[in-house]
C-alpha positions as CSV (number, residue, x, y, z in Angstrom):
1,M,-9.3,35.9,-0.9
2,T,-9.9,33.2,-3.4
3,E,-10.8,29.6,-2.4
4,R,-7.4,28.3,-3.5
5,T,-5.6,31.0,-1.4
6,S,-7.6,30.3,1.7
7,N,-6.9,26.6,1.5
8,A,-3.2,27.3,0.9
9,F,-3.1,29.8,3.8
10,V,-4.4,27.1,6.2
11,L,-2.3,24.3,4.8
12,E,0.8,26.5,5.0
13,H,0.3,27.1,8.8
14,Y,-0.6,23.4,9.4
15,Q,2.6,22.3,7.5
16,K,4.7,24.6,9.7
17,L,3.2,23.2,12.8
18,I,3.9,19.6,11.7
19,Q,7.4,20.5,10.5
20,H,8.2,21.9,13.9
21,S,6.7,19.0,15.8
22,H,7.5,16.0,13.5
23,P,10.1,17.0,11.0
24,A,11.2,13.5,10.1
25,Q,7.6,12.5,9.1
26,L,6.6,15.6,7.2
27,Q,6.6,14.0,3.7
28,I,4.3,11.1,4.9
29,W,2.1,13.0,7.3
30,P,-1.7,12.7,6.5
31,I,-3.0,15.6,4.5
32,I,0.4,17.0,3.7
33,S,1.3,13.9,1.7
34,G,-1.8,14.5,-0.5
35,Y,-5.4,15.6,0.0
36,D,-8.7,16.7,-1.5
37,C,-10.5,19.8,0.0
38,K,-14.0,20.8,0.8
39,R,-14.4,24.5,1.6
40,G,-17.3,26.5,2.9
41,E,-18.1,29.3,5.2
42,F,-20.3,30.2,8.1
43,Q,-20.7,33.9,8.7
44,D,-17.1,35.2,9.3
45,W,-15.5,31.7,9.5
46,W,-13.8,29.5,6.9
47,V,-14.8,25.9,7.2
48,I,-12.1,23.9,5.4
49,I,-12.0,20.1,5.3
50,F,-8.8,18.4,4.1
51,I,-9.4,14.8,3.2
52,H,-6.3,12.7,3.2
53,T,-5.6,10.9,-0.1
54,G,-1.9,10.3,-0.1
55,N,-1.8,11.5,-3.7
56,S,0.1,14.8,-4.0
57,V,-0.3,14.9,-7.8
58,V,-4.1,15.3,-8.1
59,L,-5.9,17.8,-5.9
60,N,-9.7,18.2,-6.0
61,T,-11.4,21.1,-4.3
62,Y,-15.1,21.2,-3.8
63,G,-17.1,24.1,-2.6
64,I,-19.7,23.4,0.1
65,G,-21.1,26.9,0.2
66,E,-22.5,28.8,3.2
67,L,-23.2,26.3,5.9
68,P,-26.7,26.7,7.5
69,Q,-27.2,27.6,11.1
70,S,-29.0,24.3,11.7
71,L,-25.8,22.4,10.9
72,I,-23.6,24.6,13.2
73,G,-26.2,24.4,16.0
74,S,-25.9,28.1,16.8
75,D,-26.2,31.5,15.2
76,T,-22.5,32.1,15.6
77,I,-19.2,30.3,16.3
78,N,-17.3,31.5,19.3
79,L,-14.8,30.1,21.8
80,E,-17.6,28.6,23.9
81,N,-19.2,26.6,21.1
82,K,-16.4,26.0,18.6
83,E,-15.8,22.4,19.6
84,R,-19.6,21.6,19.5
85,A,-19.8,23.2,16.0
86,R,-16.7,21.1,15.0
87,S,-18.4,17.9,16.3
88,R,-21.6,18.7,14.3
89,I,-19.6,19.3,11.1
90,E,-17.6,16.1,11.6
91,K,-20.8,14.1,12.0
92,H,-22.6,15.7,9.1
93,F,-19.8,15.1,6.6
94,A,-18.9,11.7,8.2
95,L,-15.2,12.7,8.7
96,R,-12.6,10.1,9.5
97,P,-9.5,10.3,11.7
98,K,-7.1,11.2,8.9
99,T,-9.3,14.1,7.9
100,G,-8.5,17.7,8.9
101,L,-11.2,20.1,9.8
102,F,-10.2,23.7,10.2
103,L,-12.4,26.5,11.5
104,C,-10.7,29.7,10.9
105,A,-12.0,33.2,11.8
106,L,-11.7,35.4,8.8
107,M,-10.5,38.4,10.9
108,A,-7.7,36.2,12.5
109,A,-6.6,35.1,9.0
110,S,-6.5,38.6,7.6
111,K,-4.5,39.9,10.6
112,T,-1.9,37.1,10.2
113,R,-1.5,38.0,6.5
114,N,-0.8,41.6,7.2
């Protein structure tokens, strides 16, 4: 799957969630109304950061590569440590409240597509 497709895959599912929960605010909702993206991986996980810009005309995507185990704080991401890994990523990249951080298991994404 290409970088653009993985970002679009996650954003599509996020947009459906917001459309279901807050349909009247969909066009002004942070991230959906415009974003830049940082995308990396850790083992079998996508790490996708959507940075709210409010500009839907220009989209910048930056690769952040394979994240090191020292950043994640474990040799794997699982249900027990997913929130701790998320917290470490948020701190490392100095993420703000209108930023979306998605950790997506590659196997779960491929099952959803099929």
